[in-house]
C-alpha positions in Angstrom: 106.8 -48.6 -10.9 103.5 -47.2 -9.8 101.7 -50.0 -11.7 103.8 -52.7 -10.2 103.4 -51.6 -6.5 100.1 -49.7 -6.8 101.5 -46.6 -5.1 101.6 -43.9 -7.7 101.6 -41.1 -5.1 104.6 -42.5 -3.3 106.5 -43.0 -6.6 105.8 -39.5 -7.9 106.6 -38.0 -4.5 109.9 -39.7 -4.2 111.0 -38.9 -7.8 110.0 -35.3 -7.4 111.9 -35.0 -4.1 115.0 -36.7 -5.6 114.9 -34.3 -8.6 114.6 -31.3 -6.4 117.4 -32.5 -4.0 119.8 -33.4 -6.9 119.3 -30.1 -8.6 119.7 -28.0 -5.4 122.8 -30.1 -4.4 124.5 -29.6 -7.8 123.6 -25.8 -7.7 125.2 -25.5 -4.3 128.3 -27.5 -5.4 128.5 -25.2 -8.4 128.6 -22.1 -6.2 131.1 -23.5 -3.8 133.4 -25.8 -5.7 133.3 -24.6 -9.3 136.9 -23.4 -9.5 138.3 -26.5 -7.8 136.2 -29.0 -9.7 137.2 -27.2 -13.0 140.8 -27.8 -12.1 140.2 -31.6 -11.8 138.3 -31.7 -15.1 141.2 -29.7 -16.7 143.6 -32.5 -15.8 141.7 -35.1 -17.8 143.5 -36.3 -20.9 142.3 -38.8 -23.4 143.4 -41.6 -21.1 141.1 -40.5 -18.4 138.2 -40.0 -20.8 138.7 -43.6 -22.1 138.8 -45.0 -18.5 135.7 -43.1 -17.6 133.9 -44.4 -20.8 135.1 -47.9 -20.0 133.7 -47.6 -16.5 130.3 -46.6 -18.0 130.4 -49.6 -20.3 131.3 -51.9 -17.5 128.0 -51.4 -15.7 126.3 -53.3 -18.5 126.5 -56.4 -16.2 124.5 -54.6 -13.5 121.8 -53.1 -15.7 121.2 -56.4 -17.4 118.3 -57.9 -15.5 118.2 -61.6 -15.9 120.9 -63.1 -18.2 124.3 -61.5 -18.0 125.2 -63.1 -21.4 122.2 -61.4 -23.1 123.3 -58.1 -21.4 126.8 -58.4 -22.9 125.4 -59.3 -26.3 123.2 -56.2 -26.2 126.2 -54.1 -25.2 128.2 -55.6 -28.0 125.4 -54.7 -30.4 125.5 -51.1 -29.1 129.3 -50.9 -29.5 129.0 -52.2 -33.1 126.4 -49.5 -33.9 128.7 -46.9 -32.5 131.4 -47.9 -35.0 129.2 -47.1 -38.0 130.3 -44.0 -39.9 133.6 -42.2 -40.4 136.4 -43.0 -38.0 137.3 -39.8 -36.2 141.0 -40.7 -35.9 141.8 -42.2 -39.3 139.0 -40.8 -41.5 138.1 -44.2 -42.9 134.5 -45.2 -43.6 133.2 -48.2 -41.7 130.0 -50.1 -42.5 128.5 -47.2 -44.5 127.6 -49.3 -47.5 128.0 -46.2 -49.7 125.1 -44.5 -47.9 125.5 -40.8 -47.2 123.2 -41.1 -44.2 125.5 -43.5 -42.5 128.6 -41.4 -43.0 127.9 -39.6 -39.8 126.8 -42.7 -38.0 123.2 -43.7 -37.0 121.5 -40.9 -35.1 121.0 -41.8 -31.4 117.6 -40.2 -30.9 115.7 -42.4 -33.4 117.3 -45.5 -31.9 116.3 -44.4 -28.4 112.7 -43.6 -29.5 112.5 -46.9 -31.3 113.9 -49.2 -28.6 111.9 -47.6 -25.7 108.9 -45.8 -27.1 107.9 -47.6 -30.3 108.7 -51.1 -28.9 106.5 -50.3 -25.9 103.7 -49.2 -28.2 103.8 -52.5 -30.1 103.8 -54.4 -26.8 100.8 -52.3 -25.6 98.9 -52.9 -28.8 99.4 -56.7 -28.3 98.2 -56.5 -24.7 95.0 -54.6 -25.8 93.8 -57.8 -27.5 94.0 -59.7 -24.3 92.6 -57.1 -21.9 89.3 -55.4 -21.4 89.4 -51.7 -20.4 88.5 -51.0 -16.8 88.4 -47.4 -15.6 90.9 -47.0 -12.8 90.3 -44.5 -10.1 93.5 -43.2 -8.7 93.3 -41.4 -5.4 96.5 -39.7 -4.2 95.9 -38.4 -0.6 99.4 -37.1 -0.1 102.3 -36.2 -2.3 105.0 -35.5 0.2 107.2 -38.6 1.0 106.9 -40.2 4.4 109.7 -39.8 6.9 110.4 -43.5 6.8 110.9 -43.3 3.0 113.2 -40.3 3.3 115.3 -42.1 6.0 115.4 -45.2 3.7 116.8 -43.3 0.7 118.8 -40.5 2.5 122.2 -42.0 1.8 121.3 -42.9 -1.8 120.2 -39.3 -2.4 123.5 -37.9 -1.3 125.6 -40.5 -3.2 123.6 -40.1 -6.5 123.7 -36.3 -6.3 127.4 -36.4 -5.8 128.0 -38.8 -8.6 125.7 -36.8 -10.9 127.5 -33.6 -10.1 130.9 -35.1 -10.7 129.9 -36.7 -14.0 128.3 -33.5 -15.2 131.5 -31.5 -14.7 133.2 -33.8 -17.2 132.6 -32.5 -20.8 130.9 -34.9 -23.1 128.9 -36.8 -20.5 125.3 -36.3 -19.6 122.2 -37.3 -17.7 121.8 -40.7 -19.4 125.2 -41.9 -18.3 124.7 -40.4 -14.8 121.4 -42.2 -14.4 122.8 -45.6 -15.4 125.8 -45.2 -13.1 123.8 -43.9 -10.1 121.3 -46.7 -10.5 124.1 -49.2 -10.7 125.8 -47.9 -7.6 122.5 -47.7 -5.7 121.8 -51.4 -6.5 125.3 -52.4 -5.4 125.1 -50.7 -2.1 121.5 -51.5 -1.3 120.3 -54.2 1.0 117.3 -54.8 -1.3 119.0 -55.6 -4.5 116.4 -58.1 -5.6 113.6 -55.5 -5.5 115.3 -53.2 -8.0 113.2 -53.0 -11.2 110.0 -53.7 -9.1 109.6 -50.3 -7.5 112.5 -50.1 -5.1 112.5 -46.5 -3.7 116.3 -46.4 -3.7 116.3 -47.1 -7.5 113.8 -44.3 -8.1 115.7 -41.6 -6.2 119.1 -42.7 -7.6 118.1 -42.1 -11.2 116.2 -38.9 -10.6 118.8 -37.3 -8.3 121.7 -38.3 -10.5 120.0 -37.1 -13.7 119.1 -33.7 -12.2 122.5 -33.2 -10.5 124.2 -33.2 -13.9 122.6 -29.8 -14.6 124.8 -28.0 -12.1 127.9 -30.1 -12.8 127.7 -29.5 -16.5 127.8 -25.8 -16.0 131.2 -26.0 -14.3 133.3 -26.6 -17.4 131.0 -24.3 -19.3 131.5 -21.3 -17.0 135.1 -21.9 -16.1 136.6 -23.3 -19.3 134.0 -22.3 -22.0 133.4 -25.9 -22.8 129.8 -27.1 -22.6 129.3 -30.2 -20.5 126.2 -31.4 -22.5 123.8 -30.3 -25.2 121.7 -28.0 -22.8 124.8 -26.1 -21.6 125.9 -25.8 -25.3 122.7 -23.8 -26.0 123.2 -21.9 -22.7 126.8 -21.0 -23.8 125.5 -19.4 -27.0 122.8 -17.5 -25.1 125.4 -16.1 -22.6 127.7 -15.0 -25.4 124.8 -13.2 -27.1 124.3 -11.3 -23.8 128.0 -10.3 -23.7 129.1 -12.9 -21.1 132.1 -14.8 -22.3 132.5 -18.0 -20.2 136.2 -18.9 -19.5 138.9 -18.7 -16.8 138.6 -14.9 -16.4 134.8 -14.9 -16.0 134.9 -15.2 -12.2 137.1 -12.1 -11.9 135.8 -9.9 -14.6 132.1 -10.5 -14.2 131.4 -11.9 -10.7 128.0 -10.4 -10.4 126.8 -12.1 -13.6 128.3 -15.4 -12.5 126.6 -15.5 -9.1 123.3 -14.3 -10.7 123.5 -17.5 -12.8 124.2 -19.6 -9.7 121.2 -18.2 -7.9 119.1 -18.5 -11.1 119.8 -22.2 -11.2 119.0 -22.6 -7.5 115.7 -20.7 -7.9 114.8 -22.7 -11.0 115.1 -26.0 -9.1 113.0 -24.7 -6.2 110.3 -23.6 -8.6 110.5 -27.0 -10.4 109.9 -28.7 -7.0 107.0 -26.5 -6.1 105.2 -27.1 -9.5 106.1 -30.8 -9.4 104.6 -31.5 -6.0 101.5 -29.3 -6.6 100.7 -31.0 -10.0 101.3 -34.6 -9.0 97.6 -35.3 -8.5 96.9 -33.8 -12.0 99.6 -35.8 -13.7 98.3 -39.1 -12.2 95.0 -38.7 -14.1 96.8 -39.9 -17.2 96.2 -43.4 -15.8 92.5 -43.0 -16.4 92.9 -42.4 -20.2 91.8 -45.6 -22.0 94.6 -47.3 -24.0 92.5 -47.1 -27.1 93.0 -43.4 -27.0 96.4 -43.2 -25.4 98.3 -45.7 -27.6 97.4 -44.0 -31.0 98.5 -40.7 -29.6 101.8 -42.1 -28.5 102.2 -44.0 -31.8 101.8 -40.8 -33.8 104.1 -38.8 -31.5 106.9 -41.3 -32.0 106.9 -40.6 -35.7 106.4 -36.8 -35.3 109.2 -36.6 -32.7 111.6 -38.7 -34.7 111.0 -36.7 -37.9 111.2 -33.3 -36.2 114.6 -34.2 -34.7 116.5 -34.0 -38.0 113.7 -33.6 -40.6 114.7 -36.9 -42.2 112.5 -39.8 -43.2 115.5 -42.1 -42.9 115.5 -41.4 -39.2 111.8 -42.5 -39.1 112.8 -45.8 -40.9 115.6 -46.3 -38.4 113.2 -45.7 -35.5 110.7 -48.2 -36.8 113.4 -50.8 -37.4 114.8 -50.5 -33.9 111.3 -50.4 -32.5 110.5 -53.8 -34.1 113.9 -55.1 -33.0 113.3 -53.8 -29.5 109.9 -55.5 -29.3 111.3 -58.9 -30.1 114.3 -58.3 -27.8 112.0 -57.5 -24.9 110.2 -60.7 -25.6 113.5 -62.6 -25.2 114.5 -60.5 -22.2 117.5 -58.6 -23.7 118.5 -55.5 -21.9 117.7 -52.3 -23.8 119.8 -50.3 -21.4 122.9 -52.3 -22.3 122.4 -51.4 -26.0 122.0 -47.7 -25.2 125.1 -47.7 -23.0 127.1 -49.3 -25.8 126.0 -46.7 -28.4 126.5 -43.7 -26.1 129.9 -44.7 -24.8 131.4 -46.8 -27.6 132.5 -43.9 -29.8 133.9 -42.0 -26.8 135.8 -45.0 -25.6 137.2 -45.8 -29.1 138.3 -42.3 -30.0 140.0 -41.6 -26.6 141.6 -45.1 -26.7 143.2 -44.4 -30.1 144.1 -40.9 -29.1 145.8 -42.1 -25.9 147.9 -44.6 -27.9 148.9 -41.9 -30.3 150.0 -39.7 -27.4 152.1 -42.5 -25.9 153.5 -43.8 -29.2 151.6 -47.0 -28.8 152.4 -47.7 -25.2 149.5 -49.1 -23.0 151.3 -47.9 -19.9 149.6 -44.4 -20.3 146.4 -45.9 -18.9 148.1 -47.2 -15.7 150.7 -44.5 -15.0 148.0 -41.8 -14.7 146.4 -42.2 -11.3 142.8 -41.2 -12.2 142.8 -43.4 -15.3 144.2 -46.4 -13.4 141.6 -46.1 -10.7 138.7 -46.0 -13.2 140.1 -49.0 -15.1 140.4 -51.0 -11.8 136.9 -50.1 -10.9 135.7 -51.1 -14.4 137.3 -54.5 -14.1 135.8 -55.1 -10.7 132.4 -54.1 -12.1 132.6 -56.4 -15.1 133.7 -59.3 -12.9 131.1 -58.6 -10.2 128.7 -61.4 -11.4 131.6 -63.9 -10.7 132.5 -62.9 -7.2 129.2 -61.4 -6.0 127.7 -64.9 -5.1 130.9 -65.8 -3.2 130.7 -62.6 -1.2 127.1 -63.2 -0.4 127.9 -66.6 0.9 130.7 -65.2 3.1 128.4 -62.5 4.5 125.7 -65.0 5.3 128.2 -67.2 7.1 129.4 -64.2 9.1 125.8 -63.2 9.9 125.0 -66.8 11.1 
C-alpha cells in the first residue's frame, strides 16, 4: 500500500489506529456483553456453523480482483485441498494415496507461507534482474492520522470492529476469516470501490480493526463456555487452568475479581500496543532502506525455517515450496490467492457441519431454512455470490437516479 501511494506514514498510522480501535472496542464489548453474546453463540448448531462457513466462502467473488471466474476456480482448488485426509463424519480416507502425511490433511501454515511469502520471494528475485537498487529515503513527519482520514474511515472502523467481535465469539473462527469478511463488507459499502487494492484507507482499517477485534470476541466463549474461540485463546485457556481459574458458566459468579482483571488486562494490553505502535512507526519504516539483495535472502531462509519449525517436518517444507511455485505462476495469471485460502480454511468446516446437520435432520434440507440464523446467513451468502450479476445493474439504476 505504502509503495503504491508513496505514503508509508499515513498507511502505518491508519493501520495502527485501526488495530488499537478494534482491540479496545472488542475489550469493551467483552466486559459489557459477554454473558449475552455467549447465549447467542450457545444457540448455534451445526446448521448455523454451516451457514456461517458458506457465507465466508461466498465472499470469494468479492476478494477476487479481476476475473470472477478465476476467483471461483481458486476457491474450488481450496475446497478440494480441504477434502484431503480422513473424513471426520465417515472415517473414510480421501485423496491420501497411501501417504501417512496426508491422513490428517495438508497443513494450512505451509500452504499459507508458500502462496504468500515464498511466491513473493520468487517474484522479487525476478524483479531484481530488471531493477537497479536505489537507496530510498523515507521521511515520516507525523504518525497520527489526519482528522480528514479519521472522518473518512470512522463508519468502517465501527462496522469492522463489530463484525470482528461477533465472528470472534463464534468458536472455530479467527482473524483470517474476520479480515476477509470485514474487507469484503468495507468494499461493498464504500463509495471508492475501484480504489480497493491500491491503498484505499477504508480497506486498510477494515482488515486491521476486524483482525484485532477478534481477540476480545474469541475470549467470550472461552470464559463463559470453556470453549476456546481460536488457537490463541486455547493457549490462554490452559494458562488460566494452571492458575486455578476454570472458565465456564460459573466463572462470573465464583471468581468475578479474576474475570474483570482479565478484562482490564486485555484493555491495557491494547493500549500499550497502540503506544508502542505509534512510537516505533518511524523505526519500522527504515526497513524500506534495506537493499533487496540483503532482504530477499533473509526472507527466503526464514520461509524454510518458519515452515520447518511449525511441525518439524521436511514434508511441510516440500509442500511450502510446491505451493510457492504454484502461487508464483498463479500470480502471473492473476488468480486470487485469497480465494484459495478461504476455500481451505472454510471448506472443511462447511462440509462437516453440512453432513452433521443432515444427520441431525434425518436427511432433510429444511433444517437450514427453519432455523432463523441459518436461513439469514444462507440468504446473505446467495446475495453475495450473485453480486457480480446484479451489481452492474444497481450501479446503472443509481447513476440514473443521480442524473
